[in-house]
N, C-alpha and C positions, 0 to 999 in steps of 0.2 A: 788762883794760878799766877795771877800777878808777882806775887810773893815767890814763885817756883821761880819765874821767869827773872826778877831783877836777882836774885841769887844765883841763876844761872850765868846770869849776863856780869856781876860782881866776881867772879872767878877770874873770869878776864880782863878786868880793868888794864892790868901792868900793861896788857898789850895794847887794848886801846888807846894809851896816852903815849904810847911810842910809837904809834902809827902815825906817817905823813898825811896831813892834809891833801897834797895829791902829788905825781898823779896817779891814778888808780891803780891798784894794788893787784900782784899774783903773789898767791901765796908761792912760795917754794915748797919744791917737792925733793928737795935731796932730804930733808931730816925724813921723810917717809922712807926714802929709799936706803938711807943706812938703818933704819930699825929693821926692812926686810931682811938684811944680812943677818944680824944676830936673834933671828925669831923666826917659828916654823907656821909654816902653813898647812890649810886643813890638810887630811888627807883623802887623796881620788876617794875611797869608797864614799865619803863624807860627801864631798865635793859632788858624785853624781845624784844625790838626792834632790840639790835644787833645781828650780824647772830649768834652769838653763846656768852654765857655767866654764865660761868661756877660756879660751886657751892665754896662758901665760900670765893668770889672774893668782892675786896674795889677798888671801884672807887668812888674819893672825888667829892660829889655836887658839889663842886665850880669849876670843870674842864671843859673844850668844848669838842665838837666832832661833827662830822658834815659826813653824810649818814655811819649811824653807822648800816646800813642793812648790811654793806661787812665790816664790824669788828667783829673779832671774840679775844673774852675775855678768857682763858681757867679757870681752877680751881687752887683757893688758891693765886691767881692776890691782888697785891696791886700798886695802883697808885694814888700817892699825887696831890692835886690841889696847884696849876695852870697847866694842860695841855689841850694841843690841839690835839687832834687825828684828822686828816682831808683824806679824800677822794678825789683826785682831779678830776677824773672824771669817776663817777658813772656811773653804770650801762653798762660797757663794759670791757673787758678782762676777768683777772682769778677775781675770787670772791670765798671767800673773800680775800682783797685788804691787809687787815692790820690783821695780826696773832701774838698775844702775847701769848705766853704758859705757862704750868702750872707751878706756883708760881715763876714767874717774881714778881721783885720787883723795883717799878720804884717811884724815888723822884719829889720832884716838878720840875717845870720848864721844864716838858717832852715835847717834841715836834715830831711828828711824821706826814708827810704828804708823802703819797702813790701816784703815778699814775699808779702803774703795781702790785706790792706785797713788802710787807716786813714782816719779819717773823722774830721774838725772839722767839727760840726754849726755852725748859722748862727751871726754874730757872735761867735767868736773868738777875743779879744785876746791876741797871741805877741809877747813881749817880744824885743829885741837875742839872739844866739845858744843857739837853743832847737834841740835834739836828738830827735827823735822816729823809733823805729822798732819793728816789729813783732815783730821778729829780733833776734841776736848773734853772734858769731863764739863756736863751742866754744874754750876752752883750759885743758884740764884736761890733756892729755897733756902732760905736761913733755918738754921737749926737743924738741917737735914745734912750727914755726911755727905761732902762730895761724891766721896763713892759709891753714895747710892742713888747716886742721882740720874745715873745714864750719861749718856753723848748729849752734847747738844745741839751737834749736826751730824749727819748721816750720807749727804750726799758731796761732800767735796772732795777735789783732787788735788796733789799737788803736782805741777809741771816745773820742771827747771831746767832752761835751754843750755844748749851748749856752750862750752865754754866758759860756763859762768863762775866766775870764783865768790865763797861765802867764808868770812871772815870768821877767826874763833867765838865761841859762846853765840853764835848768831840762832836765833830761835823764827822757824817757820812752822804757822800753824793755821790749818783750815785750808779753803778752797784758793790757792794760792796759782800764781802762773809767773814765772819769773822768767823775761825774756833773754834770749841768747847774748852771750858777751856782757851781762853786766856784773856790777861786782858790789856786792855786799860787805860793809864795813866791819869789823869785828865789834861784838857788844848788840848788833842790828836785829830787833823785834819786826817782822816782816806781817803785815797784816790786812795789805794791799797787795792787788798786780803791780810789778814793776816791769817798766818797757824795756823794750832791747837798750843795750848800749848806754847802761845809766849805772852811778854811783850812787848808793844809798847808804843811809848812817840813821842811829838813834833809836828810840822806844818811844811811838812808834817810828821805824823809819822812814825818812825824807830823800827825796833827790835833792845831791848835793852837786853833781855832776852830769851831764850828757854830752855824747860824742855827735860833734857837730862832721856831718857828712861831706858837705863845702868847703870846711876849713880845715875838714881833713885831721882833727885835732880835737881833744877833749876841753869844755870848757864852764867854768861856775856858772849854776846855776844864783839868777841873782831874782830876789825880791824884796818886797817892803821890810822894812827893818830889819835886813839881812837875815832874815825868816826862812828856813830852807823850805824846797819847793813842795807841794803835796805828790802824790804817788799818780800822776796821772801823764798821759803822753804825750810828748813835747811837741810844738807845733810843725809839722812839714810843710815841705814845700810841695809844688803838685808833681804827682812821678812819674820819673821819668820814662817808666815802660808800662800800659797798662793790657795784662794777660787775659784774655775773653775767651770764654768755654762755653759756647751753645750747647744747651741737652735736653733730652727727652728720654723719659724711663731707661735711664741706664746707671741707675745708682750705685752700685756697687763700683764700676767701670767710674764714675766720676769722684768713688771713696777713693780710689788709689790715685786718681790723677790727680786731687787737691792735694793729698799725704804728698806726694812727690815733689810739688808746687812750693807749698807753705814751709815744709820740714828744711827746704834748701835757703829760704829770704828770710832776710835780717831787718828790721824795720829801716834800718837806715841803708836798704838796697834803692829806695826809692820804687817800688813796684805796688798796682794795686792789683786785686783779682778780680773779675768779673765774673759771674756763672747766670746765665741768663737759660731761665726753664722753661721749654715750651709746654706747659700747661702739662708735668709728667703724671702719671697716677699711681707712681710707683712709690717709695719713702724717700724721696730727692730731698724734698723740703727737709726731713728732720737729718738726711745727711750733711748740708749744707751747712743748716742755724748750728750743729756739733759743730762744726770747724770755725763757721763766723765766732760762735761764743770765746773762743779761743786766738782766734786771730783777725785783729781791726781792719787788716787792708782787705780782707774779704766781701766783697758789696753781693746782695741775692735778690736778682729778680725775677717774677713769674708772670708770666702770660696769661691770661683768663681762658684763653684760649689756644690751641695750635695754629700757629700764623704762617705755618712751613717752615721748614731749614732755611734757605735762602734770605727769606726774611728776619727769621731769628738769628740769625750771624749778622745781616745788616745793621738790626737793631741794635747788638751789644755792643757793636764797634761806633756806633753814635753814644752809645752811655759814656764810653770811654774817658776820660779826662787826660789819661798820661799822652806827654810827648811823641810817643809812639806807639804801638797800638801792635799787639799781637794775638791772633788767634790760636785756640787750642782746641783740638779733639778731646773729645771727654774719653776716650779710649786710647789717647796718646799721653804716654807718661815719661817726665823726665827721669833721664837718667841722673843716680848720684852723684852731685858734684860737677852737672853741668849748667846749671840756669846760672850761678854767680857769675862765671865767664862771659857766659852769652850775654848778661846785663852790660857787662865791661866792654864789650864787643859793641852793643851798642850807644852806649857814654861816647865812646871814640869813634862812632860812625855819625853823628847828629846832622852831616851834609846831607845822607844820602838819604834819596825818598823810599827806597826799599833796601831791606836786607833778608836774604834768600837763604836759607839753612836747606843745604845741597845732603840729605839725608844718605842717599845711596853714594856719598864719597865720603870716607872717612880719612882722610889724607889732614886732616886738623889744616888746612891751609884756608887762611883768610884773605884775600883778595879785594880791589874795588874796580868798577869796568861804567862804561856808560852808554846810553842808546839803549832801544827795544831790542836791534837786532843780537846784540851782546848777550840782553837778557835772554832770550828766545832759545840761543846756544849753549847758553849757561843752566837754563832751569827745564827747557821742552814742558815736556804737560806735567811736572814733579810743581809747576805753578800752580796746579788747582789743590795742592796738597795745604789745607789750611794750617795745619801745624806749622808748616816750613815757612809761613811769611811774618814780617815785620812792617807794618808800614809809619809812615811818619805821618802824624797825626795834621800836619798842617799843610799836607800836599794830599790829602783825603778829602779838605775839608776844600778844596779849590776842583774838584773833580766835578763837572757841570751836570751831568747824567748819570747819580752812582747807581742805581738802582735799571739802568738800561740794559741789562742780561740778568734781571733778579728771579727769571721762572728758568734759570738754564743749568742752576746747579754749580754751575763755576763763574757765579758773578765776581768773586773774589777775584779771579784770573783777570778780569776784564778790569777793575781797578787799578789792579798794579802796571797794568799797561796803560792805563789814561795817566797814573800818575808819571809815569816816565814819559811823557809827553808833555809835559810841563817841568821835572827835573829827572832829568836823564840819569842821575848818579845812583848808583847802587852796590852794596855790597854783597860777598858769596861767603857763608860759612860751609866747608867742606867738613862735614863730622854727624856721626850717626849719634844724636842726642836724646834718644826714645826708644823705647820697649813698648810693645803693642798689646791693646787687649784681645786682638786678633777677633774683632765681631765680621760677621760676614757683611758685604757690601749690602746696602738694601735701600729702598726708596724712591729709586731711579731706574730706568731701562741703561744696560751698561752701554751698546751702541749708539743710544742719542746722546749722550755724554761726552765719551772720549772721540767720538766723532763729529757728530753735528755741531754740538753747543761748544767744545771747545777750538774749531775749526772756524767757526760762526764768529767768534769772538776775534780771534787772527784776524779774518778777512776786515774785522771792521774798521783794522790799524794800518791796511795798504793806503800808503801814499801818506800816511799821519807817521812812520817810524819804520814799518814792515813794506815788502816788496811780495809779489806772487813769488818769486824763488826763493825768497825767506820761507814762506809758505808751505811752497813744496819739498824744500827739506826737511820741514820742520815734522811734514807727514808720515816723511820716510823716518825720522829717526824716532820719532816716539810710536810709530808702529811699532816698531822691531824691538826696540830698546825695552816698552814698556807694554802698549797695549796688548800685540800678542801674548807674553808672555803671564801679566794679567788673568786674560781670556783664559787660557791654559789650567791655570789654578782655579780659577771658579771652576770649569767643568770638572778637572780631574776628582777636586774635593767635593764634587757636587752640591753648592752652595746654590742659595735661594735664589741667588740675585735674578734680576730682571734679564736674562741674554736673548730674548726673543726676537726677531728680525736682524739679528746679529750679522748676519751674511748679505741680507737686502741692504741696510745701511753701509756697509762695508762697500757695498759694491758701487753703488751711490756716487761716494767720495772719491774711491781710488780706480773705478774702472779705465781710468787713462793712464794710469802708472803704468812704465814697464815691467813692475813686478807685480800686478794684479791676479796673472792666473796662477802663478804658485803660492802667493798667499790665500789664494782663494780656496785652493787646494789642501794648503795647511789647515785653515778654518776646519772644512768638511771631515779632515782626517781627524780633528780633535774634536769634532762634535760624534763622530761615529765610537772613537776608542770611548766617551765618555758615555755611551749608549751599551756598548759593550759592559761597563764596569759593575 
C-alpha cells in the first residue's frame, strides 16, 4: 500500500513544487467549470437511480459508479471524469454510504470507495487524482497475496467538513475526521484526524499552519528544529460560550438538538457544549458518545440518580467554563445558519449580564437596554424559556443565593433578575432561531408555575428594581399574550399537562383585577369546549 500511495503522490509532484508555502490555498473552480461546458452529464434516468441526485449537479458521463442506490449527490455538485464512486458492501449498514454535499467540486481522477460511510459536507473542493476510502487491504501476512488477506479494518468512517480544500494527489484512508475549513496541500497522506481551520502537508500529513481567531489570521506552527506539528488540536483559550443542555429520557430529541448545534460550529467558534443527563434510562449515553467521538467541544455528565429538572439545570450551569452560559432545551433545535450569528452577537455584547432571545418577534432587531423594568417589558414571561436566555458567567457567580427558587420550575428567571440587580445592562435579540420537538409540557402543574412561581419571583424584586405597578402590568400582559393562549392550546389538544386547580389558582392571583370575571368565564368556556371534544 505504501508503494501505491507513493506512486499516487509522485504523479502530482510538479503541482506540489509550484505550491506556495503560505497563505493557505483554495483550489480554483474555473478549470472544473470550463470542462463542464465541453462534456456531458449523466442522463436523468441514470441520475434517478442514485439515493439522491440534487438539482443543478453535473456528473461527467465518462465516470464510473457502482451501487449508486447508496450514493447521495447534493445540489450544485460537479464531478469531472474520470472518476470512480464505489460501494464495497451494498445492502448492509448505513445507507447512503457515500454522501457528497451541496456545492462540492471534484476534479478529474476522483476515487471514493466506501465500506461504511464517507461524507463530504457542503462546498468541499477536491483537486485532481484524490483517493478517499474508509478501509484498506490487510497486507501483513508475508507470502500471501494482498488481495486474499481481506480488509485491515471494517468500522472506519471518513468525514470531511464544510469548506475543506483537498489538494491534488492527496490520499485519505481509514477512520478519519477532517474539520471544517481545513486545507490539505497537494500530495498529502492523511493518517489522523485534522482539526478545523488547519493547513496540513506531507506524508504522513502534519500541521503547518493554524487559524488564530483572536488575531484573525493564519499563523505558522513553530516547533523544535523547524519540524511540523503533529495532528493534534491546537490549544485554545477558555470558550466564549457554553451551551448547556439538561436532558432526561429524550434521546431522539437530544440527537436532533446536538446535530443542529454541532454541525454549525467550527473549532474557532470558542464554544463548548455540555450535556447533563439526569439518569436517563433510554439510549441517551450512546447518542452523546457518538457525537463526542467526533466533536471534542462536547462534554457529557451523567447523574447517578434523577435530581429533578431545576437542580439538573443549575448543576450544568455551574459546570460551564464559558464567559457566557446559554441554556438549551433538548427539544429546541437551532435553525440552520443561526448559531454563528448568535455567537457574534454575544461577542459584541460582552458588557451585558443577560442576552435575551425573543423568539416571538422575528424582525431581526438587536438592541440593548438597562434595568429590571425594561427587561420585564421586553421579555415578559418568556424569561422562563430556558433556550432564550444567555447569562454572563461573571455576573452569575455574584448571585448570593442562586438556588433560592430551585423548587419553582422557574429558578432561571430568578437568576436573570438577580443578575440585573448587579449589572443592569442587557441585550435583546428578536429572532425565531429554533424549531421545536413538540413535546407536551409535563412534570409540573401549569397553573402553579405560570401564576404562583412566576409572580412570586417577580414580587421578590419589588423595591429592588421592580414596583407593584410593574407587577400588575405584567400580570395582565403575560396573561393575555401567553398564558391564556397556552392554556387554550393545552386543552384543545388534550395534552396530558397537569392543569388541575387552574381556575382556583387563577382566582387566587387575579380576583382583584378588573378583568377577572371576563377571563374566568373564558377559562370555563375553554374547559367546557375541551370536555365536549
